[in-house]
C-alpha positions in Angstrom: -12.8 36.0 85.7 -9.5 35.0 88.2 -9.9 35.9 91.4 -8.0 39.2 92.0 -10.1 40.6 89.3 -12.6 40.0 90.5 -11.7 41.3 94.7 -10.8 44.3 92.6 -14.8 44.3 91.2 -15.8 43.6 94.5 -13.7 46.7 96.3 -15.0 49.2 94.0 -18.6 47.5 94.0 -18.5 48.2 98.1 -16.8 51.8 98.0 -19.5 52.5 95.6 -22.3 51.2 98.4 -20.6 52.8 101.2 -20.3 56.0 98.8 -24.0 55.7 97.7 -24.8 55.1 101.4 -22.8 57.7 103.0 -25.0 59.8 100.7 -28.1 59.0 101.2 -28.3 58.6 104.9 -30.1 61.4 106.7 -27.8 63.9 108.3 -29.7 63.7 111.3 -26.3 64.5 114.8 -28.2 67.3 114.9 -29.6 68.5 118.5 -33.7 67.8 118.7 -35.3 69.9 121.4 -38.3 69.3 123.6 -40.7 72.4 123.9 -43.5 74.1 124.7 -45.4 77.0 124.8 -43.7 80.1 125.9 -47.3 81.1 128.5 -47.6 77.2 128.9 -47.2 76.7 132.9 -44.8 73.6 132.2 -41.2 75.0 133.6 -39.3 72.3 133.9 -39.2 68.3 133.0 -36.1 66.1 133.7 -35.0 63.2 131.1 -36.7 61.3 132.0 -40.2 62.5 133.6 -39.3 63.5 129.5 -39.1 59.8 128.5 -41.4 57.7 130.9 -43.9 60.1 129.2 -42.6 59.1 125.8 -43.1 56.0 126.8 -46.4 55.5 127.8 -45.1 54.9 131.0 -47.2 58.3 133.0 -49.5 61.0 131.5 -48.9 63.4 133.8 -46.6 65.4 135.5 -45.1 65.2 139.1 -47.6 67.2 140.8 -50.5 65.2 138.3 -50.7 67.8 136.1 -52.1 66.4 132.6 -50.0 66.8 129.7 -50.6 66.4 125.7 -48.2 64.8 124.0 -46.7 65.7 120.7 -45.3 63.8 118.1 -43.7 64.1 114.6 -44.7 62.2 111.5 -42.3 59.0 111.3 -38.7 60.6 110.1 -35.3 61.4 110.4 -35.8 64.2 113.7 -38.3 61.9 114.8 -36.0 59.0 114.8 -33.1 61.0 116.7 -35.9 61.6 118.7 -36.5 58.7 119.8 -32.8 57.3 120.1 -31.5 60.0 121.4 -34.4 60.2 123.5 -34.8 56.7 124.7 -32.2 54.6 123.3 -34.2 53.1 121.1 -34.8 52.6 117.1 -37.6 53.3 114.4 -39.0 50.0 115.0 -38.0 49.5 118.6 -40.5 52.0 119.0 -42.7 51.1 116.0 -43.2 47.6 118.3 -43.0 48.8 121.6 -46.6 51.3 121.1 -48.0 47.8 119.4 -47.8 46.3 122.3 -48.8 49.0 124.6 -51.8 49.8 122.5 -53.1 46.5 122.4 -52.5 45.3 125.8 -54.3 48.7 126.1 -52.0 50.2 128.8 -51.2 53.2 126.4 -51.8 55.9 123.8 -48.8 57.7 121.0 -48.4 61.0 121.3 -50.4 62.8 119.0 -49.1 62.9 115.8 -48.7 66.2 113.6 -48.7 66.4 110.1 -45.5 68.6 109.8 -42.7 70.3 111.8 -44.9 73.0 110.7 -48.0 71.9 112.0 -46.2 70.4 115.6 -45.0 74.5 116.1 -48.8 75.6 115.8 -50.4 73.1 117.9 -47.7 74.1 120.9 -48.5 77.7 120.9 -52.7 77.1 120.5 -52.6 74.3 123.4 -50.3 75.6 127.1 -50.6 72.1 128.4 -48.8 70.4 125.4 -44.5 69.4 125.0 -43.6 68.3 122.1 -39.8 67.7 120.3 -38.8 70.2 116.6 -35.7 70.6 115.3 -32.8 72.7 116.9 -33.7 75.4 114.7 -36.4 76.4 116.8 -34.7 76.9 119.8 -34.5 80.7 118.9 -37.7 81.0 118.7 -39.1 83.6 121.7 -43.2 81.4 121.1 -42.0 78.5 122.4 -39.9 77.8 126.2 -37.3 75.4 125.8 -37.8 72.2 127.7 -34.8 69.9 127.0 -31.8 69.4 124.7 -31.0 66.2 123.7 -28.4 65.9 122.3 
């Protein structure tokens, strides 16, 4: 096969792979919101506090009130949340939590079964904090603590 023909085939193959990757990649440039129940006694949460809580560096608010943290199941919203909050990708987060659990320093947030399950748990347990896609931003039963984009 002549080299110009090989280059043409290679360019076509690369273009097709790029197009396929663009189609398969989740459109996850949306905002993620950190929320609690509207009935919760948690009024505010800074980005730094949220990062410390979700990385197990602390387990309560500055005033000592304990919190239950919720994680969504593995997927694009969870990946986006950790990327925006901590700058870590999914494999870095898994490795981080493996180390924290192995050394006994902390346990990861409680994992919900789905987004709907997370919302239900947030409403049933007012001392709970979790993150949801920004499509829940207009839900009057939730109180937004932090917008991540």
